[in-house]
C-alpha positions in Angstrom: 0.0 0.0 0.0 1.2 3.5 -0.8 2.5 5.5 2.1 0.8 8.6 0.8 -2.8 7.6 0.0 -5.2 4.8 0.9 -8.7 3.9 -0.1 -11.1 1.2 -1.3 -13.9 -0.5 0.4 -17.4 0.9 0.6 -18.6 4.0 -1.2 -17.9 7.0 1.0 -20.5 9.4 2.5 -20.2 13.0 1.3 -19.5 13.9 5.0 -17.1 11.1 5.8 -14.3 11.9 8.3 -11.1 12.4 6.4 -8.3 10.5 8.2 -4.5 10.5 8.1 -2.8 7.4 9.6 0.7 7.9 11.1 2.7 4.8 12.1 6.1 3.5 11.2 4.9 -0.1 11.0 3.5 -0.9 7.6 1.5 -3.9 8.7 -0.3 -1.9 11.4 -0.8 1.1 9.1 -2.2 -1.1 6.3 -4.4 -2.9 8.7 -5.9 0.3 10.0 -6.5 1.5 6.4 -8.4 -1.7 5.6 -10.5 -1.3 8.8 -11.6 2.1 7.8 -12.2 1.0 4.2 -15.2 -0.9 5.5 -16.7 2.1 7.3 -18.6 4.5 5.0 -18.2 7.5 7.4 -14.4 7.4 7.4 -12.0 8.0 4.5 -8.2 7.5 4.8 -6.8 10.3 2.7 -3.1 9.7 3.5 -0.6 7.7 5.5 2.8 8.5 6.9 5.6 6.6 8.6 7.3 9.4 10.5 6.6 12.7 12.2 8.2 14.7 9.4 6.2 12.9 6.7 3.0 13.3 8.8 3.4 17.1 8.9 3.7 17.2 5.1 0.8 14.9 4.4 -1.4 16.8 6.8 -0.5 20.1 5.1 -1.4 18.6 1.8 -4.7 17.0 2.8 -6.0 19.0 5.8 -7.8 16.0 7.3 -10.4 15.9 10.1 -8.6 13.3 12.2 -5.0 12.2 12.6 -4.2 8.9 14.3 -0.7 9.4 15.5 1.8 6.8 16.8 4.2 8.0 19.5 7.5 6.1 18.8 8.7 6.8 15.3 11.9 7.7 13.5 12.8 11.3 13.3 11.0 13.9 15.4 8.6 11.3 16.8 4.9 11.5 17.6 5.0 14.0 20.5 6.9 16.6 18.6 4.8 16.0 15.5 1.6 16.5 17.6 3.1 19.8 19.0 4.0 21.1 15.6 0.7 20.2 14.0 -1.3 21.7 16.8 0.5 25.0 16.5 0.4 25.2 12.7 -3.0 23.6 12.0 -5.1 23.9 15.1 -8.3 22.8 13.3 -6.9 19.3 12.8 -7.9 16.8 15.5 -5.0 14.6 16.7 -5.6 11.3 18.5 -2.6 9.4 19.8 -2.8 5.7 19.0 0.1 3.9 20.8 1.2 0.9 22.7 2.1 3.2 25.7 -0.2 3.1 28.7 2.1 4.9 31.2 1.0 8.2 32.7 4.1 10.1 31.5 3.5 9.4 27.8 -0.2 10.1 28.2 0.2 13.5 29.9 3.0 14.5 27.5 0.8 13.8 24.5 -2.1 15.6 25.9 0.1 18.6 26.9 1.5 18.6 23.3 -2.0 19.0 21.9 -3.5 15.6 21.4 -7.2 15.7 21.8 -7.5 12.0 22.4 -5.3 9.1 23.5 -6.0 5.5 22.7 -3.9 2.3 23.1 -3.5 -0.2 20.3 -5.0 -3.0 22.3 -8.4 -1.2 22.1 -11.2 -3.2 20.4 -12.2 -2.1 16.9 -15.8 -1.3 17.8 -14.8 0.9 20.8 -12.2 2.7 18.6 -14.9 3.6 16.0 -17.4 4.7 18.7 -14.8 7.0 20.3 -13.8 8.5 17.0 -17.4 9.1 16.0 -17.9 10.9 19.3 -15.6 13.7 18.0 -18.6 15.0 16.1 -20.4 15.5 19.4 -17.5 17.3 21.0 -16.3 14.2 22.9 -12.7 13.4 23.5 -11.5 10.0 22.2 -10.5 8.7 25.6 -11.3 5.4 27.3 -12.9 5.9 30.8 -9.6 4.8 32.4 -7.6 7.3 30.5 -10.0 10.1 31.1 -10.0 9.3 34.9 -6.2 9.4 35.0 -6.1 12.8 33.2 -8.7 14.3 35.5 -6.9 13.1 38.6 -3.6 14.5 37.3 -5.3 17.8 36.5 -6.7 18.0 40.0 -3.3 17.6 41.6 -0.8 20.4 42.2 1.9 19.0 39.9 4.1 20.7 37.2 1.8 19.4 34.4 -1.2 21.1 35.9 -2.6 24.1 34.1 -5.9 25.6 32.9 -8.4 23.3 31.1 -7.7 25.3 27.8 -4.0 24.3 28.0 -4.9 20.6 27.5 -7.6 19.9 24.8 -8.5 16.4 26.1 -8.9 17.7 29.7 -11.0 20.6 28.4 -13.3 18.2 26.5 -13.5 16.0 29.6 -14.6 19.0 31.5 -17.2 19.9 28.9 -15.5 23.1 27.8 -14.4 24.0 24.2 -11.2 22.3 23.1 -9.6 25.6 22.0 -6.8 27.9 23.3 -7.7 30.2 26.1 -7.4 34.0 25.4 -3.8 34.9 24.9 -3.9 38.5 23.7 -5.8 40.7 26.1 -7.1 44.0 24.4 -6.8 42.7 20.9 -8.8 44.9 18.4 -12.0 43.0 17.5 -12.2 44.4 14.0 -8.6 43.3 13.3 -9.4 39.8 14.7 -12.5 39.5 12.6 -10.6 40.6 9.5 -8.4 37.5 9.9 -11.3 35.1 9.4 -11.8 33.4 6.0 -15.0 33.8 4.1 -16.2 30.4 5.2 -15.4 31.3 8.9 -17.3 34.5 8.5 -20.3 32.6 7.2 -20.2 30.2 10.2 -19.8 33.1 12.7 -22.8 34.9 11.2 -24.9 31.8 11.6 -23.7 31.3 15.1 -24.7 34.9 15.9 -28.1 34.1 14.4 -28.4 31.4 17.0 -28.3 28.4 14.6 -27.1 25.1 16.0 -24.1 23.3 14.5 -26.5 20.9 12.8 -28.5 23.8 11.3 -25.3 25.5 10.2 -24.1 22.2 8.6 -27.4 21.9 6.7 -27.3 25.5 5.6 -23.7 25.4 4.3 -23.8 21.8 3.1 -21.1 20.7 5.4 -20.7 18.0 8.0 -21.2 18.9 11.7 -17.6 17.8 12.3 -16.4 20.4 9.7 -18.6 23.1 11.3 -17.0 22.3 14.7 -13.5 22.6 13.2 -14.4 26.0 11.7 -15.8 27.2 15.0 -12.7 26.1 16.8 -10.6 28.0 14.4 -12.8 31.1 14.7 -12.5 31.0 18.5 -8.7 30.6 18.3 -8.3 33.5 15.9 -10.6 35.7 18.1 -8.9 34.6 21.3 -12.3 33.6 22.8 -13.5 30.5 24.6 -17.2 30.1 23.6 -19.6 30.6 20.7 -21.6 33.0 22.9 -18.6 35.3 23.3 -18.0 35.2 19.5 -21.7 36.1 18.8 -21.5 39.0 21.3 -18.3 40.2 19.7 -19.9 40.3 16.3 -23.0 42.0 17.7 -20.8 44.7 19.4 -19.3 45.9 16.1 -20.9 48.4 13.7 -23.0 46.7 11.0 -20.9 45.6 8.1 -21.5 43.7 4.9 -20.5 40.1 5.1 -20.4 37.2 2.7 -23.6 35.9 1.3 -24.5 32.6 3.0 -25.3 30.0 0.3 -28.1 27.5 0.8 -27.8 23.8 -0.2 -28.1 24.7 -3.8 -25.2 27.1 -3.6 -22.5 24.5 -3.0 -19.7 24.2 -0.5 -17.0 27.0 -0.6 -14.9 25.6 2.2 
């Protein structure tokens, strides 16, 4: 199987989750690709065997989900997670590894992983946890989530605010986005940094539409809407959709992009 692309199996849904598999073992990588080939709501768009290659493939494909091994040649999984989280915050990274120790778990979460699963997980549970991403759930087994929350509650060096650790934030029920980092930023300047699609999503959020309704209006998957919203909040240095809606309402009325209905196609 090609290390760059993978496919086959059932016909894909239009809203299938686009996945990049990163693992230095071809047998495991190919096996995972075959597993997803039988699921119509997942599409493997690329594979990689190292952290460096993973970054390149993710830049090329901009997937919804990255399944990242930890021990690999080159920069390795943790550094790759950190680099991808900084450069492409809309991409959801889930560590998939043999390591079950606390140190590796906490290091991956601190680097930006929004989920952490061990390779001994059952196939059915893996798929359920990944599908939970569309509902804002972190892909963590109960045991892993408990260990993270216990660590978060302790006064230890890893401890920080929920926004510092996406998986912890999700476990707390808060948005998995960065906390405000630029107090006093000019709202108009921040809004000008949004793409046309992000402006459309924000205008519909301000109109009190749900993610499902936004997805239907813009002909997108709910997962894609959530990614756009997370990007919007990161760019505006906010922590909730309510704050974003209030920010938009506080500014003078301005002409925005025309929001296309289902017949208008997807501009994302």
